C-alpha positions in Angstrom: -6.6 -79.7 -14.3 -8.7 -76.6 -14.0 -12.3 -76.8 -15.2 -13.7 -73.5 -16.3 -17.1 -72.2 -17.4 -18.4 -73.4 -20.8 -17.8 -69.9 -22.2 -14.1 -70.4 -21.8 -13.7 -74.0 -22.6 -12.9 -75.2 -26.1 -15.8 -76.2 -28.2 -15.7 -79.7 -29.6 -15.6 -79.1 -33.4 -13.2 -79.7 -36.2 -11.1 -76.7 -35.1 -9.3 -76.8 -31.8 -9.1 -73.1 -31.5 -12.3 -70.9 -31.3 -12.6 -67.3 -32.3 -13.1 -66.3 -28.7 -10.0 -68.2 -27.6 -7.9 -66.7 -30.4 -9.0 -63.1 -29.3 -8.0 -63.9 -25.7 -4.6 -65.3 -26.6 -4.0 -62.3 -28.9 -4.8 -59.9 -26.2 -2.4 -61.7 -23.9 0.3 -61.5 -26.7 -0.3 -57.8 -27.3 -0.1 -56.9 -23.6 2.9 -59.0 -22.7 5.2 -59.0 -25.8 7.0 -55.8 -25.0 6.5 -55.8 -21.2 9.2 -57.9 -19.2 6.8 -60.6 -18.0 7.1 -63.2 -20.9 4.5 -63.3 -23.6 5.2 -67.0 -24.4 4.9 -67.9 -20.7 1.6 -66.1 -20.4 0.2 -67.6 -23.6 1.2 -71.1 -22.5 -0.7 -70.7 -19.2 -3.7 -69.1 -20.9 -3.9 -72.0 -23.3 -3.9 -74.5 -20.4 -6.4 -72.5 -18.4 -8.7 -72.4 -21.4 -8.1 -76.1 -22.0 -7.1 -75.6 -25.6 -5.6 -78.9 -27.0 -2.0 -78.7 -27.7 -2.1 -79.2 -31.4 0.2 -77.9 -34.2 -2.0 -75.1 -35.4 -2.3 -73.7 -31.9 1.5 -73.6 -31.6 1.7 -71.9 -35.0 -1.0 -69.4 -34.0 0.8 -68.3 -30.8 3.9 -67.6 -32.9 2.2 -66.1 -36.0 0.2 -63.4 -34.1 3.6 -61.9 -33.2 3.4 -60.3 -36.7 0.6 -58.1 -35.4 2.7 -57.1 -32.4 5.8 -56.3 -34.4 3.8 -54.3 -36.9 2.9 -52.0 -33.9 6.6 -51.3 -33.4 7.0 -50.5 -37.1 4.0 -48.1 -37.0 5.1 -46.3 -33.8 8.7 -46.0 -35.0 7.9 -45.5 -38.7 10.5 -42.6 -39.1 13.2 -44.9 -37.8 12.3 -48.0 -39.9 11.7 -46.1 -43.2 14.7 -43.8 -43.0 16.7 -45.7 -45.6 19.6 -43.3 -45.5 20.5 -44.6 -42.0 21.8 -48.0 -43.2 23.6 -48.6 -39.9 20.3 -49.0 -38.2 19.4 -52.0 -40.3 22.9 -53.4 -40.1 22.9 -53.3 -36.3 19.6 -55.1 -36.2 21.0 -57.8 -38.6 24.0 -58.3 -36.4 21.9 -58.4 -33.2 19.5 -61.0 -34.6 22.3 -63.4 -35.7 22.6 -65.3 -32.4 18.9 -66.0 -32.2 18.8 -67.2 -35.8 21.6 -69.6 -35.2 20.5 -71.0 -31.9 16.9 -71.1 -33.0 17.9 -73.2 -36.1 20.1 -75.6 -34.2 17.8 -76.2 -31.2 14.3 -75.7 -32.6 13.0 -79.1 -31.6 14.3 -78.8 -28.0 12.8 -75.3 -27.8 9.4 -76.5 -29.1 9.5 -79.3 -26.5 9.8 -76.7 -23.7 6.7 -74.9 -24.9 4.5 -77.7 -23.3 5.8 -77.2 -19.8 4.0 -75.1 -17.2 6.6 -76.0 -14.7 9.3 -74.4 -16.8 7.3 -71.2 -17.1 6.6 -71.2 -13.3 10.3 -71.6 -12.4 11.6 -69.0 -14.9 8.8 -66.6 -14.0 9.9 -66.7 -10.3 13.7 -66.6 -11.1 13.2 -63.7 -13.6 11.1 -61.8 -11.1 13.9 -62.0 -8.5 16.3 -60.6 -11.1 14.0 -57.7 -11.9 13.6 -56.8 -8.3 17.3 -55.8 -8.1 18.3 -55.0 -11.7 17.8 -51.3 -11.4 20.5 -51.1 -8.7 23.0 -53.1 -10.8 23.3 -50.9 -13.8 23.4 -47.3 -12.4 25.8 -45.4 -14.8 24.4 -45.6 -18.3 26.2 -43.6 -21.1 24.3 -44.4 -24.2 21.0 -42.6 -24.7 20.0 -43.6 -28.2 20.4 -46.3 -30.8 22.8 -44.3 -33.0 25.5 -44.7 -30.3 25.1 -48.5 -30.1 28.1 -50.1 -31.7 28.0 -53.3 -33.8 29.7 -55.2 -31.0 27.2 -54.0 -28.4 24.3 -54.9 -30.7 25.7 -58.4 -31.1 26.1 -58.8 -27.3 22.5 -57.6 -26.8 21.4 -60.2 -29.4 23.2 -62.9 -27.3 21.2 -61.8 -24.2 18.0 -62.0 -26.2 18.6 -65.8 -26.8 17.8 -66.4 -23.1 14.2 -65.8 -24.1 14.1 -69.1 -26.0 13.4 -70.6 -22.6 9.6 -70.3 -22.0 8.9 -67.8 -19.2 12.1 -65.8 -19.8 10.9 -62.5 -21.3 12.5 -61.5 -24.6 12.1 -57.9 -23.8 13.5 -58.2 -20.3 16.5 -60.3 -21.6 17.3 -57.8 -24.4 16.7 -54.7 -22.2 18.9 -56.1 -19.5 21.5 -56.9 -22.2 21.2 -53.3 -23.3 21.7 -51.9 -19.8 24.7 -54.2 -19.3 26.1 -52.5 -22.4 25.6 -49.1 -20.8 22.3 -48.1 -22.5 19.8 -46.1 -20.5 16.6 -48.0 -19.6 14.6 -46.2 -22.2 17.2 -46.6 -24.9 17.6 -50.3 -24.1 13.8 -50.7 -24.2 13.6 -49.0 -27.6 16.5 -51.1 -29.0 14.7 -54.2 -27.7 11.5 -53.1 -29.6 13.6 -52.6 -32.8 15.3 -56.0 -32.4 11.9 -57.7 -31.9 11.0 -56.9 -35.6 13.6 -59.1 -37.4 13.7 -61.7 -34.5 9.9 -62.3 -34.4 9.6 -62.0 -38.2 12.1 -64.7 -38.7 10.6 -67.0 -36.1 7.1 -66.5 -37.6 8.1 -67.1 -41.2 10.1 -70.2 -40.2 7.1 -71.6 -38.2 4.6 -70.9 -41.0 6.9 -72.5 -43.5 7.5 -75.6 -41.3 3.7 -75.9 -40.7 2.7 -75.7 -44.3 5.4 -78.0 -45.4 4.2 -80.7 -43.0 0.5 -80.1 -43.0 -0.3 -78.4 -46.2 -2.0 -75.0 -46.7 -4.1 -73.3 -44.0 -7.9 -73.7 -44.1 -10.1 -70.7 -44.5 -11.1 -71.0 -40.9 -7.5 -71.0 -39.8 -6.7 -68.0 -41.9 -9.6 -66.2 -40.3 -8.3 -67.0 -36.8 -4.8 -65.9 -37.8 -6.2 -62.6 -39.2 -8.2 -61.9 -36.1 -5.3 -62.7 -33.8 -2.9 -60.5 -35.6 -5.4 -57.6 -35.7 -6.1 -57.8 -32.0 -2.4 -58.2 -31.1 -1.5 -55.2 -33.2 -4.1 -52.9 -31.5 -3.2 -54.1 -28.0 0.5 -53.9 -28.6 0.3 -50.2 -29.7 -1.2 -49.3 -26.4 1.2 -51.5 -24.4 4.4 -50.1 -26.0 3.4 -46.5 -25.2 2.5 -47.4 -21.7 5.6 -49.4 -21.0 8.1 -46.7 -22.1 6.5 -44.1 -20.0 6.2 -46.4 -17.0 9.8 -47.7 -17.3 11.3 -44.2 -17.3 9.5 -43.3 -14.1 9.4 -46.6 -12.1 12.0 -49.1 -13.5 11.6 -52.8 -13.3 10.7 -53.5 -9.6 7.0 -53.7 -10.1 7.4 -56.2 -12.9 9.7 -58.3 -10.6 7.0 -58.3 -7.9 4.4 -59.4 -10.5 6.6 -62.2 -11.8 7.4 -63.5 -8.3 3.7 -63.6 -7.4 2.7 -65.3 -10.7 5.6 -67.8 -10.4 4.6 -68.8 -6.9 0.9 -69.0 -7.8 1.7 -71.3 -10.8 3.8 -73.6 -8.6 1.0 -73.9 -6.1 -1.5 -74.7 -8.9 0.8 -77.3 -10.5 1.7 -79.1 -7.3 -1.9 -79.1 -6.0 -3.0 -80.7 -9.3 -5.1 -77.8 -10.6 -2.8 -77.2 -13.5 -1.0 -79.8 -15.5 2.8 -79.4 -15.6 
C-alpha cells in the first residue's frame, strides 16, 4: 500500500471523504470522462492512492459527480439539446441508451464488485491502450459527418459498444466513439455522438445509484450534500474545458497518443500492484 503525505491522506473523522479529496476526485472525473482513458479507472486509482476507505458514500460520490460532467455537455451543445422540434435526436439517444440500461440493471452487483479491483483497471488500461494505438488505421472510410445521418439501428449498435465501459478501465467515450467509427461516423461525429449519449446514460446511472443509496442508508447528511455539490461544480467546470480540448485534439491527432498514455499507465499500475505498493 502506498503511504502519502498527511495532506493527501484521509482524515480520521466521521466522514470518510474530505473536501480536498472530493475536489481531487472531481477534477479527475472532469478531465477523464470524455477523453478515452477511463474516468472510472482513474477515479478508482486516485481513491486508492489517497487511501480513501471504500465505503458506500464514496462509491455514490464517484457516480453522482458525473451529473456535473454531463451538464457541461448540455451547456456546450445547448442548441442541440433544446431544439425540441428535432424529436429524432432524443429518440436516437433513447434507443442508444437501452443496452446500457438493460445490462446495468441485470448485472449491477457484479459491476459494483469490479469497482474495487485495481488489477482489472490495470489490465483493461493496457489492453485498451493497445487497441487505441491502431484504431485510426482500422476505420479509414467514414461516410457520416453528423448526428442527423445516424440511423436508429446505428444508434443502437453504438449503444451496445458503450456497454463495454461497464468494465472498470474501459473508457465509455472510447467504446462509444469506436462504436461510432465502426458504424462509419467520422472521428469528430463519433465523439460528439458519444458526448450526447453520455447524458442519458450517466443520468440514469446517477439517479439509480442515488435512489439505491438513500433506500438502504437514508437521506444524505448536510456534509455529504456539501461534498456532492462541490464535486459536481468542479467536475462541470473541468469537463467544459476537457470537451473543447478533446474535440480539437482528436480532429488533428487521432487516438494514438491516448493509446500510448494508457499503455504506460497500465504497465505502471501492474508494477505497483505486483511490487506491493498498490492493493489489487
